[in-house]
N, C-alpha and C positions, 0 to 999 in steps of 0.2 A: 504494500499500499504506500502510495506517495502522495504528498501534498501538491497543490496546484503549481507551486514553484519548482517541483521536481525533487524536493528533499524528502527523505524517508518520513513516513507517518509513524512516529515512535509510540503512538497509542495502539497500534496493531502489531501483535506478535512481538518479535524482537527486531528492533530497528526497521519496522515496516514489512517484515516477512515472517512466514510460518514455514517451518521445515518439518516434515513428517517422515518417519521410517516406520512402516507398519509390519515389516517382515525382518527376519535376521539376515537376509542376503541382499536382495534388491527388489524395488517396486517399479512397475512401469504401466503404461497405457492409462495415463491419468484422465479422469473425467471429473467435471465439477457441475454442481447445480446449486440453486439457492432454495432454501426451505425456511419460510418465515424470516427470522433474523439471524439465520445461520448459513454458512457455506457447507455443502456436503461434497466430500472429495472421495471419489472412488478409484481404486487402483487394483491391478493384478499384482499379487504378492508372490514372489518366487519363494519356494521352500524346497530344500534338499533333504532327503531322508536321514542324512548323517547329522543334520542340525535339528535338535529337538525344538518343536514349536507347536503349541496349541493342541497337542494330542492328535493331529491329523497323521496317521500312519501312512507311509508310502506315497504321500502326495507330492506333486511338483509345483503346483500353484493353485491359488484360490482367490476369491474376491475379498478385498479389504475396503471397508467403508469408514470414513472418519467424519465427524461433525464438528465444525469449528465456528465459534461465535464471531460476531463482527469485531470483537477485540483481539481476535487471533489466538484465542485459548480453546482447547478442546472442551466440548460440552459434556460435563461429567455425567449427566443423567441419560446419555445416549450410549447403549450397548454397555461395554465395560470401560469406564473412564474415557468415553468419547469415541470408542472404536468398536466395530463389530466385524466379524469374519463370516463369510458365507462359503461353504465348501460343497457344491452340488454333486461332485463325483469323487472317485478315488484316484483320478489322474489329473492332468492339467485342466484347470478351469481358467479361462481367459476372459476378462471383462473388456467389452468393447464400447459400451455406452451406458448412460444412466439418465434417469428422469426423476424428479421429485415433485410430488403434489403437496398440499398442506398436511396430509396425514400419512403419507407413505413415501418410500424411496424404492424405485424399480431399477434393478441392475440387469443388464443383458450382455450375452456373450456366447461362448462356447464351453460346454462341459464334457469332460472325458476324453479330450484329445491326447494322444500320445505320439511318440516319435514315429509311429507307423501310420498315423492318420487316425480316422475315427472321430467321433464327437457328435454332440447334439446341440441344437439351438437351445439356449436356456434363458429364462426370465425369472428373476427372483424378486419377491416383495418383502421389504423390511418396514416395520412400523416407524413412526417418527421417534420412538424411544429406542430404536435399535434392536428389535427382536424380529426374527423371521416370522412373517405373518401366516400362520397355518390356516387361516380362513381362505387364503388364495390357493386353490387347487389342492387343498388338504395338507400340503407339506410346506407351503410358502415358495414352491418352485414349480415352474412349468418347463418340461424338457421334451423335445421332439426331434426325430431324425428324418421324418417324412419317408421312411422306408429306404433311405439312401445310406451309403457308407459313411458319408461325411455331411454335417450340417453345421453352419456357422451363423451366428446372429451378430451382425455388425452395427446396425443402426436402429434406434428406438425413437418413436414419435408418439405423441398423444394427439388423437384426433378430435375434432369438434363433436363427434358422436360419443365421446367419453371412452372410446376404445383405445387400446395400445396397439401399435403396429411395429412389428419386428422384422426388419429387412435383413436378408443375408444371402448365403449361397449354399447350394447343395451339389453333391457329386456322387457318382456311382463307383468311383475308384476305391477298391478295397485294399486291405493291408497286404495282400499277395500281389497287388498290381493288376488285378482283373477289373474290368469295367472301363467306363469312359472317364478320362481325366477332365473333361469339360465341366465347368462350373456353371450352374444355372441360377439366375436370381430367384429368390423366393421371398414371399411376403406373408407373414402370419398376422392375423387379426385376433387379438386376445382381449377378453373382457377383464378389466382389472378388479 
């Protein structure tokens, strides 16, 4: 955060900036949304099995969501001290997009991808207090591969009909190299 004259806004974070590390190795694919008077920051958090973290056995990555107040401080009543982790599968889960309403945070991406491909489109719903919302699809997560070997959720939008639209790509190429490597655009319409 900076003042109009370009100097750091020292009332926000430390010297006008907030630095977060949600995982023990590295975080990437940042997304940001505004919810009320807070910033919501979503990241893909890398995790390696030899680094103990969060009790997620044999995972490689998962979704990390932090809520930061307008003063640059983590909102303590969100998740656990301002942070919540969403782990849709037991393999790589990669967040590509996020959207926040007044009462929920939606995270979108790919769940279950590994070095040999695979994966499903995923949409997760977290309450404004940082809890996976089990009223959404009974688990807080919607996952779909559309009968294909690979499905990726890249872009999330909220429509005027109050539906969520998750755009992505699907492919028939399986782990053995069989099928078409051509990716087709897909659009899922999901009731939040």
